[in-house]
TORFIVO-545002 format. One record per residue (C-alpha): residue in three letters; x, y, z. Coordinates in steps of 0.05 Angstrom, whole numbers, plus 32768, in hexadecimal, padded with zeros to 4 digits. Layout:
<recs>
AlaXYZ ...
</recs>
This chain:
<recs>
Met7FF3805484F5 Thr7FE5804184AC Glu7F9A804B84B5 Gly7FA5809184CD Ile7FD480A08492 Gln7FA280838463 Gln7F6880A8847E Arg7F8D80EB8480 Leu7FA880DF8438 Glu7F6080D38421 Glu7F4981158442 Leu7F82813C8423 Ala7F77811C83DE Arg7F2C812B83E1 Glu7F3C817583F6 Lys7F6C817E83BC Leu7F3E815B8389 Ala7F03818883A2 Glu7F2881C3837F Asp7F1781A7833B Glu7ED581818339 Gln7EE5815982FC Tyr7F19812D8324 Phe7F0880FC835B Leu7F2980CC838A Val7F248080837B Asp7F4E806183B1 Val7F87806B83E3 Lys7FB5803383F8 Val7FEC8030842B Lys801C7FFA841B Pro80587FDE8442 Lys80958009844B Lys806880478449 Lys805880438400 Leu801A807283F8 Gln7FEF806B83BB Val7FB9809983A3 Phe7F8E8088836B Val7F6780C18349 Asp7F3D80C68309 Gly7F1780FB82E5 Asp7ED580FE82C1 Asn7F008105827F Gly7F3C80DF8298 Ile7F7980FA82BB Thr7FBE811182A3 Ile8001810182BE Asp800B814C82CB Lys7FCC815082F5 Cys7FE48114831C Ala802881358328 Glu80058175833F Ile7FDA814C8371 Ser80178127838A Arg803E81668395 Ser8003818483BD Leu7FF9814683E7 Glu8044813D83F5 Lys80468185840D Glu800E8179843D Leu802A81368454 Asp806F81568463 Glu804D81928488 Glu8026816484B4 Gly805B812F84BB Ile802980F684C1 Ala804E80C98491 Gly809480D884AC Asn80CD80E9847E Asp80D480A6845D Tyr809880998430 Val808C808F83E5 Leu804D80B183C8 Glu8030809B8387 Val7FF680C08365 Ser7FD9809F8329 Ser7F9B808C8301 Pro7F7E80488318 Gly7F96802782D7 Met7F757FFE82A3 Asn7F777FBB82C8 Asn7F5D7FD2830C Pro7F147FCA831D Leu7EE38002831F Lys7ED8801B8367 Val7EAE805A8367 Leu7E6F806F8346 Arg7E9080A6831C Gln7EBB807182FC Tyr7E7F804882EA Lys7E5A808582CD Arg7E99809582A4 Arg7E99804F8285 Ile7E52804B826F Gly7E4F802C822C Asn7E8D80008238 Glu7E927FB6823D Val7E9D7F9F8283 Glu7EA87F6082AC Val7E827F5E82ED Val7E917F2C8321 Leu7E5B7F218356 Tyr7E677F0B839D Thr7E407ECB8389 Gly7E7A7EBD835B Glu7E4F7EC8831E Lys7E737EED82E5 Leu7E4F7F1A82B4 Glu7E6A7F3A8275 Gly7E437F718252 Ile7E3A7FB98242 Leu7E347FEA827D Arg7DF48010826C Ser7DEA803B82AB Ala7E07804782EF Glu7DDD80638324 Glu7DE8806E8371 Asn7DD780268385 His7DDC7FFC8348 Ile7DF47FF48300 Ala7DD07FDB82C2 Leu7DF47FA98297 Glu7DDF7F938251 Val7DF17F498250 Pro7DE87F13821B Met7DAB7EE58228 Ser7DB97E9D8234 Lys7D9F7E698204 Lys7D687E558233 Glu7D547E9D823F Lys7D517EAA81F3 Lys7D277E6A81EA Gln7CF67E7D8220 Ala7CF07EC48201 Gly7CEB7EA981BB Phe7D297ECB81A2 Lys7D567EAF816C Gly7D9E7ECB8161 Glu7DBD7EFE818A Ala7D957F1B81C4 Thr7DA57F438203 Gln7D837F568242 Gln7D8F7F8D8277 Arg7DA47F7682BC Asp7DA17FA582F7 Ile7DD77F96832A Ser7DDE7FB6836D Phe7E237FCE8384 Glu7E1A7FA183C3 Glu7E1C7F638394 Ile7E587F79836C Lys7E9E7F5F8381 Ser7EC47F808348 Thr7EB97FA18306 Lys7EED7FA882D1 Ile7EED7FC5828C Lys7EF57F938254 Tyr7F277FA9821F Asn7F247F8681DC Ile7F6A7F8B81C3 
</recs>
């Protein structure tokens, strides 16, 4: 039941977001007690008013179709600062930001996101002491590391507050 609701909610959200190409779907979650969460973002961010508009539209469709019943809670919001990046458009929007990338191997990398392509990202990371010595560098030095999305467990924006 929850898979059907989630799948249909994703379809409805994608249809609604297709009306304005600057917005995109990040994730849909169905939590216990029919708590439906839809996370959306935009190429230039997303406003509370836009989230409310999307919420009203989705709620209308859900009520008309009756797939979630009468007793559900729908939340439409941006993914939030602390949530990992999930889709390519989020990565592209964050180029130039400092990020923390955790690989499935357990390795953690911190650096500047330099590019995001269909299958991978490029991350500018500090060179290790050993790497600097081998390359003959003294002081601060960085290198670019290409990482495929298949290797990435999670990517979060680093905020220096």
